[in-house]
Backbone as JSON, one array per atom type, in Angstrom:
{
  "sequence": "MKTGYWIVIIMVAWLLSVAVGYKASSATGIQPGYFESAEAGGYGGGAATIEGISEEVQDYYKDLYKENE",
  "N": [[-34.28, 13.06, 14.9], [-32.18, 13.93, 12.8], [-29.87, 14.5, 14.5], [-29.25, 11.84, 15.37], [-28.09, 10.76, 13.36], [-25.74, 12.54, 12.81], [-24.45, 11.59, 15.11], [-24.04, 8.94, 14.29], [-22.4, 9.53, 12.05], [-20.2, 10.68, 12.79], [-19.29, 8.74, 14.68], [-18.41, 6.77, 12.87], [-16.63, 8.48, 11.6], [-14.51, 8.84, 13.6], [-13.86, 6.13, 14.18], [-12.72, 5.0, 11.47], [-10.65, 7.16, 11.22], [-9.14, 5.89, 13.54], [-8.43, 3.5, 12.52], [-6.9, 4.38, 10.06], [-4.89, 5.85, 11.28], [-3.61, 3.76, 12.99], [-2.89, 1.81, 10.96], [-0.69, 3.59, 9.8], [0.74, 3.78, 11.58], [1.74, 1.01, 12.22], [3.16, 0.55, 9.74], [5.43, 2.32, 9.58], [6.96, 1.28, 11.51], [7.85, 2.13, 13.94], [7.8, 1.75, 17.17], [5.46, 2.16, 19.8], [7.02, 4.47, 22.35], [9.3, 4.5, 21.74], [10.46, 7.12, 21.28], [11.04, 7.89, 24.02], [13.21, 6.89, 25.03], [16.79, 6.35, 25.41], [18.63, 6.24, 23.43], [17.23, 7.15, 21.14], [18.6, 9.73, 18.9], [18.72, 12.92, 20.01], [16.56, 13.35, 21.68], [17.27, 14.07, 24.43], [19.18, 11.88, 24.81], [22.17, 12.19, 24.77], [24.43, 12.59, 26.72], [25.11, 9.78, 27.39], [26.49, 6.61, 26.8], [26.07, 5.16, 23.74], [25.17, 1.94, 22.77], [26.76, -0.34, 20.21], [27.87, 1.63, 18.18], [30.96, 3.19, 16.64], [33.74, 3.75, 18.63], [34.72, 5.9, 17.59], [32.75, 7.78, 16.31], [31.34, 7.93, 18.85], [32.96, 9.61, 20.51], [32.72, 11.74, 18.67], [30.32, 12.53, 19.08], [30.09, 12.89, 21.95], [31.77, 15.6, 22.0], [30.16, 17.43, 20.39], [28.12, 17.58, 22.45], [29.24, 18.57, 24.32], [30.04, 20.7, 23.63], [27.72, 22.36, 23.26], [26.85, 22.74, 25.98]],
  "CA": [[-33.61, 12.14, 13.85], [-31.01, 14.4, 12.23], [-28.73, 14.19, 15.68], [-28.78, 10.39, 15.55], [-27.27, 10.65, 11.77], [-24.35, 13.21, 12.99], [-23.72, 10.92, 16.12], [-23.58, 7.89, 13.61], [-21.01, 10.03, 11.09], [-19.02, 10.9, 13.8], [-18.63, 7.56, 15.08], [-17.64, 6.01, 11.8], [-15.27, 9.03, 10.9], [-13.79, 8.37, 14.36], [-13.41, 4.5, 13.65], [-11.79, 5.18, 10.25], [-9.14, 7.81, 11.52], [-8.26, 4.98, 14.39], [-7.78, 2.59, 11.74], [-6.01, 4.88, 9.36], [-3.57, 5.9, 12.22], [-2.9, 2.34, 13.43], [-2.33, 1.28, 9.75], [0.09, 4.28, 9.56], [1.81, 3.52, 12.56], [2.27, -0.16, 11.88], [3.97, 0.76, 8.31], [6.33, 2.84, 9.71], [7.62, 0.33, 12.25], [8.18, 2.86, 15.32], [6.79, 1.28, 18.16], [5.04, 3.27, 20.95], [7.83, 4.47, 23.77], [10.62, 4.84, 20.82], [11.23, 8.69, 21.48], [11.49, 8.18, 25.41], [14.49, 6.03, 25.27], [18.08, 7.57, 25.39], [19.04, 5.86, 21.88], [16.76, 8.24, 20.0], [19.32, 10.9, 19.33], [18.09, 14.25, 19.92], [15.91, 13.58, 22.79], [18.04, 14.08, 25.73], [20.27, 10.96, 25.33], [23.25, 12.94, 24.41], [25.52, 12.02, 27.3], [25.05, 8.26, 27.64], [27.37, 5.76, 25.57], [25.19, 4.08, 22.98], [25.86, 0.4, 22.16], [26.24, -0.56, 18.54], [28.68, 2.49, 17.14], [31.96, 2.93, 16.86], [34.48, 4.89, 19.46], [35.03, 7.5, 16.89], [31.51, 8.22, 16.11], [30.84, 8.15, 20.13], [33.72, 10.66, 20.47], [31.99, 12.66, 18.03], [28.74, 13.01, 19.6], [30.2, 13.69, 23.12], [31.98, 16.63, 21.79], [28.87, 18.02, 20.22], [27.45, 17.88, 23.33], [30.3, 19.29, 25.26], [29.78, 22.02, 22.85], [26.09, 22.85, 23.38], [26.77, 23.04, 27.36]],
  "C": [[-32.64, 12.62, 13.21], [-29.71, 14.02, 13.32], [-28.44, 12.86, 15.54], [-28.11, 10.5, 14.49], [-25.86, 11.35, 12.1], [-23.72, 11.95, 13.87], [-23.1, 9.67, 15.33], [-22.3, 8.09, 12.61], [-20.27, 10.22, 11.78], [-18.38, 9.74, 14.29], [-17.76, 6.83, 13.89], [-16.7, 6.87, 11.3], [-14.15, 8.86, 11.77], [-13.04, 7.18, 14.28], [-12.33, 4.59, 12.33], [-10.37, 6.03, 10.4], [-8.46, 6.79, 12.53], [-7.59, 4.32, 13.17], [-6.87, 3.12, 10.79], [-4.73, 5.16, 9.86], [-2.79, 4.71, 12.75], [-2.23, 1.94, 12.21], [-0.91, 2.22, 9.49], [1.39, 4.03, 10.19], [2.57, 2.23, 12.49], [3.11, -0.21, 10.61], [4.9, 1.38, 8.62], [7.54, 2.1, 10.43], [8.28, 1.11, 13.61], [7.18, 2.33, 16.0], [6.35, 2.31, 19.23], [6.35, 3.45, 22.05], [9.03, 4.42, 22.96], [11.59, 5.87, 21.2], [11.55, 8.59, 22.82], [12.93, 7.52, 25.66], [15.99, 6.57, 24.61], [18.82, 7.18, 23.8], [18.62, 6.58, 20.62], [17.52, 9.54, 20.34], [18.48, 12.2, 18.94], [16.74, 14.27, 21.16], [16.37, 13.19, 24.11], [18.9, 12.5, 26.39], [21.59, 11.19, 24.98], [24.68, 12.27, 25.68], [25.83, 10.39, 27.58], [25.89, 7.91, 26.46], [26.01, 5.13, 24.95], [25.75, 3.02, 22.56], [25.66, 0.39, 20.56], [27.28, 0.44, 17.59], [29.72, 2.72, 17.8], [32.66, 4.08, 18.17], [34.57, 6.26, 18.96], [33.51, 8.14, 16.9], [31.06, 8.79, 17.92], [31.48, 9.5, 20.87], [33.09, 11.82, 20.09], [31.09, 13.42, 18.44], [28.9, 13.49, 20.94], [31.0, 15.32, 22.97], [31.17, 17.53, 21.04], [28.11, 18.13, 21.36], [28.26, 18.65, 24.19], [30.08, 20.74, 24.59], [28.59, 23.03, 23.27], [25.93, 22.99, 25.07], [27.05, 24.86, 27.83]]
}
């Protein structure tokens, strides 16, 4: 009988942790797969031209990329 209680406690704790994780994820606004995209700075997108930023900022980041090679 004690084993049954532990299983119920573990299942309830798991469901609560999933619910809290989902709530935290939805509150941040970050969607799954964001960090795999080239637009996520510092995650392998250094050499690509990123739309939406000025030429000056693009040149700055290209210079940083060249310095780290």
